[in-house]
C-alpha positions as CSV (number, residue, x, y, z in Angstrom):
1,M,0.1,0.0,-0.3
2,V,1.1,3.4,-0.7
3,H,1.6,5.9,1.9
4,Y,1.3,9.3,0.8
5,K,3.3,12.2,2.5
6,V,1.7,15.8,2.6
7,T,4.3,18.9,2.6
8,L,2.4,21.9,2.7
9,T,4.0,25.3,1.7
10,S,3.6,28.4,4.1
11,L,1.0,29.9,1.7
12,E,-1.1,26.3,1.7
13,R,-0.8,26.0,5.6
14,E,-1.9,30.1,6.0
15,Q,-5.3,29.4,3.7
16,L,-6.0,26.2,5.9
17,K,-5.7,27.7,8.9
18,A,-7.9,30.9,7.5
19,M,-10.4,28.6,6.0
20,M,-10.7,26.6,9.5
21,S,-10.7,29.7,11.9
22,K,-13.3,31.8,9.5
23,G,-16.1,32.2,6.7
24,K,-18.1,29.8,5.6
25,H,-17.2,26.5,4.5
26,S,-18.6,23.3,3.6
27,S,-18.4,20.6,6.2
28,Q,-16.1,18.9,3.6
29,Q,-13.6,21.6,2.9
30,F,-13.3,22.1,6.8
31,R,-12.9,18.0,7.2
32,N,-10.2,18.4,4.4
33,A,-8.7,21.4,6.0
34,C,-8.3,19.7,9.2
35,I,-6.6,16.2,7.4
36,L,-3.9,18.1,6.1
37,L,-3.5,20.3,8.5
38,N,-2.7,17.6,10.5
39,C,-0.5,15.5,8.3
40,D,1.8,18.2,7.5
41,V,5.6,16.6,7.1
42,G,7.1,19.7,6.6
43,K,5.7,21.5,9.5
44,F,6.9,19.7,12.5
45,G,8.7,16.8,10.7
46,Q,6.2,14.3,12.6
47,P,3.0,14.3,11.5
48,F,-0.2,12.3,13.3
49,S,-0.9,9.0,11.9
50,N,-3.6,8.5,9.6
51,E,-5.8,6.4,12.6
52,Q,-4.8,9.1,15.0
53,I,-6.6,11.8,12.9
54,A,-9.4,9.6,11.8
55,Q,-10.1,9.0,15.4
56,L,-10.1,12.7,15.9
57,L,-12.2,13.9,13.3
58,Q,-14.5,10.7,13.8
59,I,-14.2,9.3,10.1
60,T,-12.3,6.3,8.5
61,S,-8.6,6.1,8.4
62,K,-9.4,5.3,4.4
63,T,-11.1,8.8,4.4
64,V,-7.6,10.6,5.5
65,E,-5.9,8.3,3.0
66,R,-7.7,9.3,0.1
67,V,-7.5,13.2,1.3
68,K,-3.7,12.4,0.9
69,Q,-3.8,10.9,-2.2
70,R,-5.7,13.5,-4.0
71,F,-3.8,16.3,-2.4
72,I,-0.5,14.6,-3.9
73,E,-1.8,13.9,-7.0
74,E,-4.4,16.3,-7.9
75,G,-3.0,19.3,-6.1
76,F,-4.2,21.4,-3.6
77,E,-7.1,23.5,-4.8
78,A,-8.3,19.9,-6.1
79,C,-8.2,18.4,-2.5
80,I,-10.2,21.4,-1.0
81,E,-12.8,21.8,-3.8
82,R,-15.8,19.5,-3.9
83,K,-15.3,17.1,-7.4
84,A,-17.0,18.2,-10.1
85,Y,-20.3,15.7,-11.1
86,P,-20.3,14.0,-14.3
87,E,-22.8,15.6,-16.6
88,V,-26.5,14.3,-17.1
89,K,-26.8,12.3,-19.5
90,E,-29.5,13.8,-22.7
91,L,-33.0,11.7,-21.9
92,K,-33.4,9.3,-24.9
93,T,-37.6,10.0,-24.3
94,D,-39.9,12.6,-25.1
95,G,-43.7,12.6,-25.2
96,D,-43.9,11.3,-28.9
97,F,-41.6,8.3,-28.0
98,E,-43.7,7.5,-24.8
99,A,-46.9,8.1,-26.5
100,H,-45.9,5.5,-29.2
101,L,-44.3,3.1,-26.8
102,I,-47.8,3.1,-24.7
103,S,-49.8,2.2,-27.9
104,L,-47.3,0.0,-28.9
105,S,-47.4,-2.4,-25.6
106,C,-51.4,-2.2,-25.5
107,S,-51.6,-3.5,-29.1
108,K,-51.4,-7.3,-29.6
109,A,-48.2,-9.2,-28.8
110,P,-46.0,-10.4,-31.9
111,A,-47.1,-13.6,-33.2
112,G,-45.8,-16.4,-31.5
113,R,-46.3,-14.3,-27.8
114,S,-48.5,-14.1,-25.2
115,R,-47.3,-10.5,-24.3
116,W,-45.0,-7.9,-24.7
117,S,-41.7,-8.2,-22.8
118,L,-39.8,-5.5,-22.2
119,R,-36.6,-6.3,-24.7
120,L,-39.2,-6.9,-27.7
121,L,-40.9,-3.2,-27.0
122,A,-37.2,-2.1,-27.0
123,D,-36.3,-3.7,-30.0
124,K,-39.5,-2.7,-31.9
125,M,-39.2,0.8,-30.7
126,V,-35.5,0.5,-32.6
127,E,-36.9,-1.0,-35.7
128,L,-39.8,1.7,-35.9
129,Q,-37.3,4.4,-35.6
130,F,-38.2,6.0,-32.7
131,A,-35.0,5.9,-31.4
132,E,-31.5,5.2,-32.0
133,S,-30.8,2.6,-29.2
134,V,-33.2,2.4,-26.2
135,S,-32.5,-0.2,-23.4
136,H,-35.5,-2.4,-21.7
137,E,-34.7,-0.8,-18.7
138,T,-35.3,2.8,-20.4
139,I,-38.5,1.2,-21.2
140,R,-39.1,-0.3,-17.9
141,Q,-38.6,3.2,-16.2
142,V,-41.1,4.7,-18.9
143,L,-44.3,2.5,-18.5
144,K,-43.7,3.0,-14.7
145,K,-44.2,6.3,-15.4
146,T,-47.0,6.1,-16.6
147,K,-48.5,3.7,-14.3
148,L,-49.9,1.5,-17.0
149,N,-51.7,-1.2,-15.5
150,R,-53.2,-3.7,-17.8
151,G,-53.2,-6.8,-15.8
152,K,-57.0,-5.6,-14.1
153,S,-60.3,-4.7,-15.7
154,K,-62.1,-2.2,-13.0
155,A,-65.8,-3.6,-13.2
156,G,-68.3,-1.2,-12.6
């Protein structure tokens, strides 16, 4: 296992101390600042161990190791700031897609089948060119969203 040694510059140390003493920062930023200050080899030469820091902050020692690793590999700013979340994928479904899917699922099942399966519906929607590609899970989510219940009929 690789052990990362954190050595802060005096400017970085001052920024971390300022972050901990004043200003509004997220709990994650505050936690990471505490970890980096207590892991600093350059200040005293003998930092606290990961277990000691974890016990002090009531976190796991693995979290301490990940913060140190991120500091070494990505730098000071990346360690303090939150990671950027990946972009949300564009939805493949729209109202037109959903309408055609519902009408298809309500239609008669293909020959040799008693009913439509999610995979059959997905393949048919691609075949009819309503989507370039679509998974059976997308089909399931769309049908669940519509609360379509073809299993029971209401009497009365």
